[in-house]
GUMAR-435166 format. One line per 2 residues: number of its first residue (from 0); their letters; for each residue x, y, z of C-alpha. Coordinates in nm, 2 decimals. Each point is the difference from the previous one (the first is absolute). Layout:
REM residues N
NUM = a = X Y Z ~ ...;
REM end
This chain:
REM residues 284
0 = mn = -7.90 -5.45 -1.48 ~ 0.24 -0.10 0.28;
2 = tv = 0.06 0.30 0.24 ~ 0.34 0.02 0.17;
4 = hl = 0.19 0.27 0.19 ~ 0.35 0.13 -0.05;
6 = sf = 0.15 0.16 0.30 ~ 0.27 0.27 -0.01;
8 = ka = 0.21 0.20 0.24 ~ 0.07 0.29 -0.24;
10 = fd = -0.20 0.10 -0.31 ~ 0.30 0.03 -0.24;
12 = ch = 0.15 -0.16 -0.30 ~ 0.24 -0.20 0.22;
14 = el = -0.29 -0.21 0.14 ~ -0.28 0.03 -0.24;
16 = lc = 0.13 0.04 -0.36 ~ -0.07 -0.36 -0.10;
18 = ha = -0.35 0.04 0.13 ~ -0.06 0.34 -0.17;
20 = va = 0.13 -0.13 -0.34 ~ -0.22 -0.31 0.03;
22 = qe = -0.30 0.21 0.08 ~ 0.06 0.24 -0.29;
24 = ag = 0.05 -0.29 -0.25 ~ -0.31 -0.19 0.11;
26 = my = 0.19 -0.30 0.12 ~ -0.21 -0.06 0.31;
28 = ae = -0.32 0.00 -0.19 ~ 0.14 -0.27 -0.23;
30 = ks = 0.05 -0.22 0.30 ~ -0.34 0.09 0.15;
32 = ls = 0.17 0.17 0.29 ~ -0.11 0.32 0.17;
34 = vr = 0.29 0.14 0.21 ~ -0.07 0.26 0.27;
36 = ll = 0.29 0.19 0.16 ~ 0.02 0.05 0.37;
38 = ds = 0.25 0.18 0.22 ~ 0.11 -0.25 0.26;
40 = tf = 0.24 0.24 0.18 ~ -0.21 0.01 0.32;
42 = tp = -0.19 -0.32 -0.04 ~ 0.13 -0.33 0.15;
44 = de = 0.02 -0.29 -0.25 ~ -0.26 -0.20 0.19;
46 = al = -0.26 0.28 -0.05 ~ 0.05 0.01 -0.38;
48 = pe = -0.25 -0.17 -0.24 ~ 0.05 -0.37 -0.07;
50 = kt = 0.12 0.03 -0.36 ~ 0.27 0.26 0.06;
52 = fh = 0.33 0.02 -0.19 ~ 0.28 0.22 0.12;
54 = aa = 0.21 0.23 -0.21 ~ 0.26 0.07 0.28;
56 = cg = 0.23 -0.30 0.01 ~ 0.23 0.15 0.26;
58 = aa = -0.29 -0.01 0.24 ~ -0.07 -0.36 -0.10;
60 = la = 0.36 -0.09 0.08 ~ -0.02 0.16 0.35;
62 = nf = -0.32 -0.18 0.07 ~ 0.15 -0.33 -0.12;
64 = la = 0.29 0.04 0.24 ~ -0.24 0.07 0.28;
66 = gk = -0.15 -0.34 -0.06 ~ -0.30 0.07 -0.22;
68 = kr = -0.08 -0.21 -0.30 ~ 0.09 0.21 -0.31;
70 = nv = 0.10 -0.07 -0.36 ~ 0.14 0.25 -0.25;
72 = vf = -0.10 -0.13 -0.35 ~ 0.11 0.29 -0.22;
74 = va = 0.29 0.25 0.03 ~ -0.06 0.33 -0.18;
76 = cd = 0.30 0.17 0.15 ~ 0.31 -0.14 0.16;
78 = rp = 0.17 0.34 -0.01 ~ -0.20 0.20 0.26;
80 = mf = -0.10 0.33 -0.14 ~ 0.13 0.23 0.28;
82 = wl = 0.27 0.27 -0.03 ~ 0.19 0.19 0.26;
84 = ys = 0.04 0.37 -0.07 ~ 0.19 0.28 0.19;
86 = rp = 0.02 0.37 0.02 ~ 0.28 0.18 -0.19;
88 = gm = 0.34 -0.05 0.15 ~ -0.05 -0.36 0.11;
90 = da = 0.15 -0.21 -0.28 ~ 0.05 -0.35 0.15;
92 = la = -0.16 -0.24 0.25 ~ 0.29 0.07 0.23;
94 = dl = -0.12 0.36 0.04 ~ -0.32 -0.13 0.17;
96 = er = 0.17 -0.09 0.33 ~ -0.22 0.15 0.27;
98 = ar = -0.21 0.18 -0.27 ~ -0.38 0.03 0.00;
100 = va = -0.16 -0.23 -0.25 ~ -0.38 0.00 -0.08;
102 = sf = -0.10 -0.37 -0.03 ~ -0.31 -0.22 0.00;
104 = pd = -0.18 -0.11 0.31 ~ 0.21 -0.23 0.21;
106 = aa = -0.21 -0.31 -0.07 ~ 0.00 0.04 -0.38;
108 = pp = 0.24 -0.22 -0.20 ~ 0.16 0.30 -0.18;
110 = tr = 0.14 0.11 0.34 ~ 0.16 -0.34 0.04;
112 = fl = 0.15 0.04 -0.35 ~ 0.14 0.34 0.10;
114 = rk = 0.14 -0.13 0.33 ~ 0.18 -0.28 -0.18;
116 = ll = 0.14 0.23 -0.27 ~ 0.13 0.25 0.27;
118 = sd = 0.13 -0.28 0.22 ~ 0.20 -0.14 -0.29;
120 = eg = 0.16 0.34 -0.05 ~ 0.07 0.03 0.37;
122 = vt = -0.19 0.33 0.06 ~ -0.26 0.06 0.27;
124 = pd = -0.23 0.30 -0.08 ~ -0.31 0.10 0.19;
126 = ll = -0.30 -0.15 -0.19 ~ -0.32 0.20 0.02;
128 = pc = -0.32 -0.19 -0.08 ~ -0.23 0.18 -0.24;
130 = rd = -0.34 -0.09 -0.14 ~ 0.07 0.03 -0.38;
132 = dv = 0.22 0.12 -0.28 ~ -0.16 0.34 0.00;
134 = ar = 0.10 0.06 0.36 ~ 0.35 -0.14 -0.05;
136 = lg = 0.06 0.21 -0.30 ~ -0.14 0.31 0.17;
138 = ll = 0.23 -0.05 0.30 ~ 0.30 -0.04 -0.23;
140 = rs = -0.07 0.30 -0.22 ~ -0.08 0.22 0.30;
142 = gs = 0.34 -0.08 0.16 ~ -0.16 -0.17 0.30;
144 = vd = 0.19 -0.32 -0.07 ~ 0.33 -0.08 -0.17;
146 = aa = -0.13 -0.29 -0.21 ~ -0.31 -0.19 -0.09;
148 = ml = -0.09 -0.34 -0.13 ~ -0.26 0.02 -0.27;
150 = ss = -0.20 -0.25 -0.20 ~ -0.12 -0.02 -0.36;
152 = ly = -0.24 0.29 0.05 ~ 0.29 0.22 -0.11;
154 = lp = 0.25 -0.15 -0.24 ~ 0.37 0.09 -0.01;
156 = he = 0.00 0.22 -0.31 ~ -0.28 0.21 0.15;
158 = le = 0.17 0.06 0.33 ~ 0.34 0.06 -0.15;
160 = sr = -0.15 0.27 -0.21 ~ -0.10 0.17 0.33;
162 = gl = 0.36 0.00 0.11 ~ -0.01 -0.30 0.24;
164 = qm = 0.30 -0.23 0.03 ~ -0.06 -0.37 -0.03;
166 = la = 0.22 -0.19 0.25 ~ -0.12 -0.35 -0.07;
168 = fv = -0.25 -0.22 -0.19 ~ -0.12 -0.26 0.24;
170 = ge = -0.07 -0.25 -0.27 ~ 0.36 0.01 -0.11;
172 = kl = 0.14 -0.05 0.35 ~ -0.27 -0.25 0.13;
174 = rm = -0.16 -0.26 -0.23 ~ -0.32 -0.16 0.13;
176 = ps = -0.36 -0.06 -0.13 ~ -0.18 0.32 0.11;
178 = tg = -0.32 -0.02 -0.20 ~ -0.20 -0.24 -0.21;
180 = la = -0.27 -0.25 0.12 ~ -0.01 -0.16 0.35;
182 = vs = -0.28 -0.21 0.14 ~ -0.08 -0.17 0.33;
184 = ge = 0.09 -0.36 0.02 ~ -0.37 -0.08 0.02;
186 = lf = -0.09 0.17 -0.33 ~ 0.31 -0.16 -0.16;
188 = de = -0.12 -0.35 0.11 ~ -0.37 0.04 -0.04;
190 = dp = -0.04 0.19 -0.33 ~ 0.30 -0.07 -0.22;
192 = dl = -0.20 0.07 -0.32 ~ -0.07 0.36 0.12;
194 = va = 0.37 0.05 0.10 ~ 0.10 -0.14 -0.34;
196 = am = -0.24 0.24 -0.18 ~ 0.14 0.31 0.18;
198 = ve = 0.36 -0.11 -0.07 ~ -0.08 -0.04 -0.37;
200 = vf = -0.15 0.34 -0.01 ~ 0.30 0.16 0.16;
202 = qq = 0.23 -0.19 -0.24 ~ -0.19 0.14 -0.29;
204 = am = 0.01 0.35 0.15 ~ 0.37 -0.02 0.05;
206 = kl = 0.05 -0.08 -0.37 ~ -0.18 0.32 -0.08;
208 = if = 0.20 0.20 0.25 ~ 0.31 -0.08 -0.21;
210 = dd = -0.15 -0.01 -0.35 ~ -0.27 0.27 -0.02;
212 = dq = 0.13 0.35 0.05 ~ -0.33 0.17 -0.08;
214 = ll = -0.21 -0.21 0.25 ~ 0.27 0.03 0.27;
216 = ck = 0.02 0.38 -0.04 ~ -0.38 0.03 0.02;
218 = vl = -0.02 -0.20 0.32 ~ 0.29 0.19 0.17;
220 = ve = -0.16 0.34 -0.08 ~ -0.37 -0.08 0.05;
222 = tf = 0.02 -0.25 0.29 ~ 0.31 0.12 0.19;
224 = am = 0.00 0.37 -0.10 ~ 0.36 -0.02 -0.12;
226 = pe = 0.10 0.32 -0.18 ~ -0.01 -0.02 -0.38;
228 = qg = 0.33 0.19 -0.02 ~ 0.28 -0.25 0.03;
230 = lk = -0.21 -0.31 -0.08 ~ 0.29 -0.15 -0.20;
232 = qt = 0.21 0.00 0.32 ~ -0.30 -0.13 0.20;
234 = lq = -0.04 -0.30 -0.23 ~ 0.37 -0.07 0.02;
236 = tv = 0.00 0.01 0.38 ~ -0.31 -0.23 0.03;
238 = re = 0.15 -0.26 -0.24 ~ 0.33 0.00 0.19;
240 = cy = -0.18 -0.08 0.32 ~ -0.27 -0.23 -0.12;
242 = np = 0.06 -0.37 -0.04 ~ -0.11 -0.14 -0.34;
244 = lg = 0.02 -0.37 0.12 ~ -0.23 0.04 0.29;
246 = ls = 0.23 -0.20 0.23 ~ 0.35 0.02 0.16;
248 = da = 0.28 -0.25 0.03 ~ 0.04 -0.22 0.31;
250 = il = 0.32 0.17 0.13 ~ -0.16 0.35 -0.01;
252 = lq = -0.31 -0.13 0.17 ~ 0.18 -0.17 0.29;
254 = ta = 0.22 0.30 0.05 ~ -0.31 0.22 0.02;
256 = vd = -0.16 -0.23 0.26 ~ 0.32 -0.02 0.21;
258 = gm = 0.05 0.38 -0.01 ~ -0.36 0.08 0.10;
260 = ar = 0.03 -0.26 0.28 ~ 0.31 0.17 0.14;
262 = sl = -0.17 0.34 -0.01 ~ -0.30 -0.13 0.19;
264 = gl = 0.20 -0.21 0.25 ~ -0.17 -0.32 -0.11;
266 = ns = 0.12 -0.34 -0.12 ~ 0.03 -0.03 -0.38;
268 = rp = -0.20 -0.26 -0.19 ~ 0.04 -0.17 -0.34;
270 = ag = -0.09 0.24 -0.28 ~ -0.17 -0.28 -0.19;
272 = dl = -0.27 -0.01 0.28 ~ -0.10 0.35 -0.10;
274 = ye = 0.08 0.05 -0.37 ~ -0.20 -0.24 -0.23;
276 = fk = 0.01 0.07 -0.37 ~ -0.18 -0.31 -0.13;
278 = fi = -0.28 0.21 -0.16 ~ 0.24 0.20 -0.22;
280 = ks = -0.01 -0.12 -0.36 ~ 0.33 -0.03 -0.18;
282 = dh = -0.15 0.08 -0.34 ~ -0.11 0.36 0.09;
REM end
């Protein structure tokens, strides 16, 4: 059995749905793989185990632009699963001028997504870094902030039932590979068979995400604690965000790289140096 690690930044269906479906369906065992999850939020990449795959592709892009060798080999989502919600009375992004918005920590890619979205709309609210969705939602519901950016821990139909107003879906406004499989350049070059095996598993899992309602519902409820009420809407949201092909087109990829480079104040690079989909099989 070949043991590998899969690192994540958030334990949610945005980052880890393909993994959870693969685990539930026994796909790793079929490939003689044992996959251990690890939270890499506070661990530098150089301190991670040698055979580590990364679910957070936005972080891989930032590292790539900083000069590190990275490859994204599978795109699970290129519609980032983040939504901006507001308190009653704020009905448009323009209403956020000089408002208080609960956001992610400054260094996290979702904050860069949010800054880009707000900059495109010409508004400059006060962004308040918060540790997680629970804190952000708590601040919004208590009236301590005017708006909050939330991830897939809480999906739109659930929050709208609580009376919150959705101002924007980030994945509609900003297309970029946000989750999937990323690897170091060293792992990509030195163990292509392992990389190919993980990509094949994720391709098979993606097919089940779109084809198997029963399995998908079980994973969403048991692994990610999604409420059973409203599961039909949950499936619809997930399938609208997830990418059945496992890859993105060249224009989208280069636009994502250029946009992230501008937000970081770095020089852009060719998207083809980061995104490499040669392991994806066209017959899946």
